[in-house]
C-alpha positions in Angstrom: 0.0 0.0 0.0 1.3 3.4 -1.0 2.6 5.8 1.7 0.4 8.8 2.2 2.1 12.2 1.8 0.4 15.5 2.5 2.2 18.2 0.6 2.1 21.9 1.4 1.0 23.5 -1.9 1.5 27.2 -2.2 0.5 27.8 -5.8 4.2 28.2 -6.8 6.3 26.1 -9.2 8.4 24.5 -6.4 5.5 22.9 -4.7 3.9 22.0 -8.0 7.0 20.1 -9.2 7.2 18.5 -5.7 3.7 17.1 -6.2 4.7 15.8 -9.6 7.8 14.0 -8.3 6.0 12.5 -5.3 3.3 11.1 -7.6 6.0 9.7 -10.0 7.7 8.0 -7.0 4.5 6.1 -6.1 3.2 8.0 -3.1 -0.4 8.7 -2.4 -0.2 12.5 -2.7 -2.7 14.9 -1.1 -2.2 18.7 -1.6 -2.9 21.0 1.3 -3.2 24.8 0.8 -2.6 26.9 3.9 -4.6 30.0 4.4 -2.7 32.1 6.9 -3.3 35.7 6.1 -6.6 37.2 4.9 -6.0 40.7 3.5 -5.8 42.3 0.0 -2.5 43.8 -1.1 -2.1 47.5 -2.0 -3.5 46.8 -5.4 -6.7 45.4 -4.0 -5.8 41.8 -4.9 -6.0 38.9 -2.5 -2.9 36.9 -3.4 -4.2 34.0 -1.4 -7.1 33.6 -3.7 -4.9 33.7 -6.8 -2.5 31.1 -5.2 -5.4 28.9 -4.3 -6.7 28.9 -7.9 -3.2 27.9 -9.1 -3.1 25.0 -6.6 -6.5 23.9 -7.8 -5.3 23.9 -11.5 -2.1 22.0 -10.8 -3.9 19.4 -8.6 -6.4 19.0 -11.4 -3.6 18.4 -13.9 -1.9 15.8 -11.7 -5.2 14.3 -10.6 -4.5 14.5 -6.9 -6.9 15.6 -4.2 -6.4 18.9 -2.4 -7.8 20.7 0.5 -7.6 24.0 2.3 -6.7 24.5 6.0 -7.1 27.8 7.8 -4.2 28.7 10.1 -5.0 32.4 10.4 -5.3 32.3 14.2 -2.2 30.2 14.6 -0.2 32.5 12.3 -1.4 35.6 14.2 -0.7 34.1 17.6 2.6 32.4 16.9 4.2 34.4 14.1 2.7 37.8 13.6 2.5 38.8 17.3 6.2 37.9 17.6 6.9 39.9 14.5 5.2 43.1 15.9 6.7 42.6 19.3 10.3 42.5 17.9 9.8 45.7 15.9 8.3 47.4 19.0 11.5 46.5 20.9 13.8 47.9 18.2 14.8 44.6 16.6 14.3 43.4 13.0 12.6 40.0 13.0 12.6 37.3 10.4 9.1 36.0 10.3 9.9 33.4 7.6 12.0 31.5 10.0 9.3 31.6 12.6 6.7 30.7 10.1 8.5 27.4 9.3 9.0 26.7 13.0 5.5 27.4 14.1 3.2 26.8 11.1 4.7 24.7 8.3 6.5 22.2 10.6 4.3 22.4 13.6 0.6 23.3 13.0 0.7 21.8 9.5 2.5 18.6 10.7 0.0 18.1 13.5 -2.9 18.6 11.1 -1.4 16.1 8.6 -0.8 13.5 11.2 -4.5 13.7 12.2 -5.3 12.9 8.6 -3.2 9.7 9.0 -0.4 10.9 6.8 2.9 8.9 6.8 4.9 12.0 5.8 4.5 15.7 5.0 6.4 17.3 2.1 7.4 20.8 1.3 8.9 22.4 -1.8 11.9 23.8 0.0 15.5 23.7 -1.4 16.8 21.6 1.5 17.2 18.0 2.4 17.1 15.4 5.2 20.1 13.2 6.0 19.5 10.1 8.0 22.5 8.8 9.8 22.9 6.3 12.6 19.2 6.5 13.3 19.2 10.4 13.6 17.8 12.9 11.2 19.8 16.0 10.1 18.9 19.0 8.0 21.2 19.5 5.1 21.6 22.2 2.5 19.8 22.0 -0.8 21.9 21.2 -4.0 21.2 24.6 -5.5 23.5 26.8 -3.4 21.8 29.9 -4.7 18.4 28.8 -3.6 19.3 26.8 -0.5 16.6 27.4 2.2 18.2 25.7 5.2 18.6 29.1 6.8 14.8 29.4 7.0 14.5 25.9 8.4 17.0 26.3 11.1 14.5 26.0 14.0 12.5 23.0 13.0 12.8 19.8 15.1 14.4 16.4 14.4 10.9 14.9 15.0 9.5 17.1 12.2 12.5 16.1 9.9 11.8 12.5 10.5 8.3 12.9 9.0 9.4 15.3 6.2 10.2 14.8 2.5 11.8 17.6 0.4 11.3 16.3 -3.2 13.4 19.0 -4.9 16.3 18.9 -2.4 18.7 17.6 -5.1 17.5 19.8 -8.0 18.7 23.2 -9.3 16.0 25.8 -9.7 16.5 25.6 -13.5 15.8 21.9 -13.4 12.6 22.5 -11.5 11.5 25.0 -14.1 12.4 22.5 -16.9 10.3 19.8 -15.3 7.3 22.1 -14.9 7.6 23.1 -18.6 8.1 19.5 -19.7 4.9 18.4 -18.0 3.1 21.6 -18.8 2.2 22.5 -15.3 0.1 25.6 -15.0 2.7 27.3 -12.7 5.7 26.6 -15.0 6.3 30.3 -15.7 4.9 31.8 -12.5 7.2 34.3 -10.8 8.7 33.3 -7.5 7.0 34.8 -4.5 8.9 37.4 -2.4 8.2 39.4 0.7 7.1 38.2 4.1 5.9 34.7 4.5 2.1 34.7 3.5 1.9 38.5 3.7 3.8 39.1 0.5 5.1 42.3 -1.1 3.9 45.7 0.1 5.1 49.1 1.4 6.5 47.9 4.7 6.5 51.2 6.4 2.8 51.8 5.7 2.1 48.2 6.7 3.8 48.5 10.1 2.1 51.8 10.7 -1.3 50.0 10.7 -0.3 48.0 13.8 2.4 50.0 15.7 2.6 53.6 16.8 5.5 55.6 15.4 7.3 58.4 17.2 9.5 60.7 15.0 12.8 61.7 16.5 16.4 62.8 15.9 18.9 61.3 13.6 22.4 61.7 15.0 25.8 60.7 13.6 27.6 58.1 15.7 29.7 60.9 17.1 26.6 62.8 18.3 26.0 65.4 15.7 22.4 66.2 14.7 21.9 65.4 11.0 18.1 65.0 10.5 14.9 63.5 11.8 13.5 60.0 11.5 9.9 58.9 11.0 9.9 56.3 13.7 12.5 53.7 14.7 10.4 50.8 13.5 11.1 51.9 10.0 14.8 51.4 10.1 17.2 48.4 10.4 20.9 48.1 11.1 22.9 48.5 7.9 20.1 50.1 6.0 21.2 52.6 3.3 18.1 53.5 1.3 15.2 55.6 2.7 17.1 57.3 5.6 16.5 60.7 4.0 20.0 62.1 4.3 21.8 63.4 1.2 24.5 65.9 0.3 26.0 65.9 3.7 29.6 65.2 4.7 32.0 63.5 2.3 29.3 62.5 -0.2 29.6 58.8 0.7 26.3 57.0 1.5 25.0 57.0 5.0 24.0 53.8 6.9 21.9 53.0 10.0 24.4 52.1 12.7 22.3 51.9 15.9 19.1 52.8 17.7 18.4 54.2 21.2 14.8 53.3 22.1 14.8 55.2 25.4 15.9 58.4 23.8 14.2 57.7 20.4 17.5 58.4 18.5 18.6 56.9 15.2 22.3 56.7 14.8 23.9 56.8 11.3 27.5 56.5 10.0 29.0 57.6 6.7 30.8 55.2 4.4 30.6 51.4 4.1 33.9 50.9 6.0 32.9 53.0 9.1 34.0 51.0 12.2 30.7 51.5 13.9 29.1 49.2 11.4 31.4 46.2 12.2 31.4 43.7 15.0 33.8 41.0 16.0 31.4 38.8 17.9 27.7 38.6 18.9 25.5 37.2 21.6 22.4 35.1 20.8 19.5 33.8 22.7 16.6 31.4 22.3 18.8 28.8 20.8 17.4 25.8 18.9 19.6 22.8 18.0 17.8 20.7 15.4 19.2 17.3 16.1 21.6 17.5 19.1 23.3 20.1 21.1 27.0 20.4 20.1 30.0 20.2 22.3 31.2 23.7 23.2 33.2 25.5 22.0 32.9 24.3 18.4 34.2 25.5 15.1 31.9 25.8 12.2 30.4 28.4 9.9 27.4 30.8 10.3 25.1 33.0 8.3 23.6 36.1 10.0 21.3 36.8 7.1 20.0 34.8 4.1 22.3 34.7 1.0 25.3 35.7 3.1 28.4 33.7 2.4 29.4 31.3 5.2 31.4 33.0 7.9 34.0 30.9 9.9 33.2 31.2 13.6 33.8 29.7 17.0 30.7 29.3 19.1 30.8 29.3 22.9 28.0 28.5 25.3 26.9 31.7 27.1 24.8 32.4 30.2 21.1 31.5 30.3 21.5 28.8 27.5 22.6 31.5 25.0 25.6 31.5 22.7 28.6 33.8 22.1 29.7 33.7 18.5 33.2 34.9 17.6 34.0 35.5 13.9 37.4 35.0 12.3 37.1 38.4 10.6 34.9 41.5 11.5 31.4 41.3 10.0 29.3 44.3 8.9 25.8 45.1 10.0 24.8 42.2 12.2 21.2 42.9 13.1 19.5 42.3 16.5 16.4 40.2 16.0 17.8 38.3 13.0 19.0 34.8 13.2 22.5 33.4 13.5 22.3 30.1 11.7 25.1 27.5 12.4 26.5 24.9 10.0 28.9 22.0 10.1 29.8 21.6 6.5 26.5 20.7 4.7 24.6 20.2 7.9 22.5 22.9 9.4 22.9 22.6 13.2 20.3 25.2 14.4 20.1 28.9 15.2 19.9 31.7 17.8 18.3 35.1 17.8 20.9 37.8 17.7 20.7 40.2 20.7 23.8 42.4 20.4 27.2 42.6 18.9 30.6 43.6 20.1 31.9 46.5 18.0 35.2 46.5 16.2 35.8 49.9 17.9 34.6 49.8 21.5 33.9 53.6 21.3 30.6 52.6 19.6 29.5 49.9 22.1 26.4 51.9 23.0 25.1 51.3 19.4 24.9 47.6 19.8 22.8 47.1 22.8 19.2 46.0 22.5 16.6 47.3 25.0 13.9 44.8 25.7 
């Protein structure tokens, strides 16, 4: 009897090809479309409706059953509330990581098991390695599309029940398969923006939920240079949209720090300004996917998606946190983002960045996070 796999179908080409491959491999495939956010975009279009229609068309082409499940409450309670709270405390969250942790590999998995699924499947560019009875998360074959960063907080238990059908395919190969089998989504553009919320004017979006308080923009050395529209609108390392031009040397300005108590935004001029660089960071709320490593350990880390691997030494820190020391100074580490740890091709887990140790200790005050 064929194993039953419930596949998360988003209406995109990756999940469509995943459905195709699973069916070819002899699984009993059931598509499940998650409805997590119910709001029209700025153009008045509900993208969830469009995506649902695309799922319906592909499921029809492949002759597989599909259903819809509503996780709007779970998404609001577990992901969006966290998202707003982080912004309110001056940090820059990554809701896509939390969405995988709390919805796709938690609420979705629980729902699928109630439907007597043997496995769940997702169209992520990542893989599962089974070794000595343990399950490890590995990078996807396509280094440019690898999504292990976003999966760095799922559990080994979830991995043991998960199939990633396109783990060993390049994105170009996924497109070729979709075109070969004339899938409806073969030429559909990849989705971007926040998980399930999509693309929109983010400043306006945040203003719907959080109060903004305009204040001063100061250089890192304390000189008034302008006014900001509210600290929630800025992130460490940001260049565009600060509203400073024609001042100083002519080099671009970057966000270097925030003072929530005084409502001050600090900026620095020039990409090489020492206030933008740190030599180590502290992380909290650590999740190890399969097993806690022996400290200290050598490995690599990413502090944002698409960043090149950074050689690091990771130490255990107070209250179950971590201290991460880089071999070379790193620019614009951002409190609220995730430090994701790797041992070669294996993703070990992640921690939420709280603060960094500046290259020049003169700027230490810029790298504290007030909670």
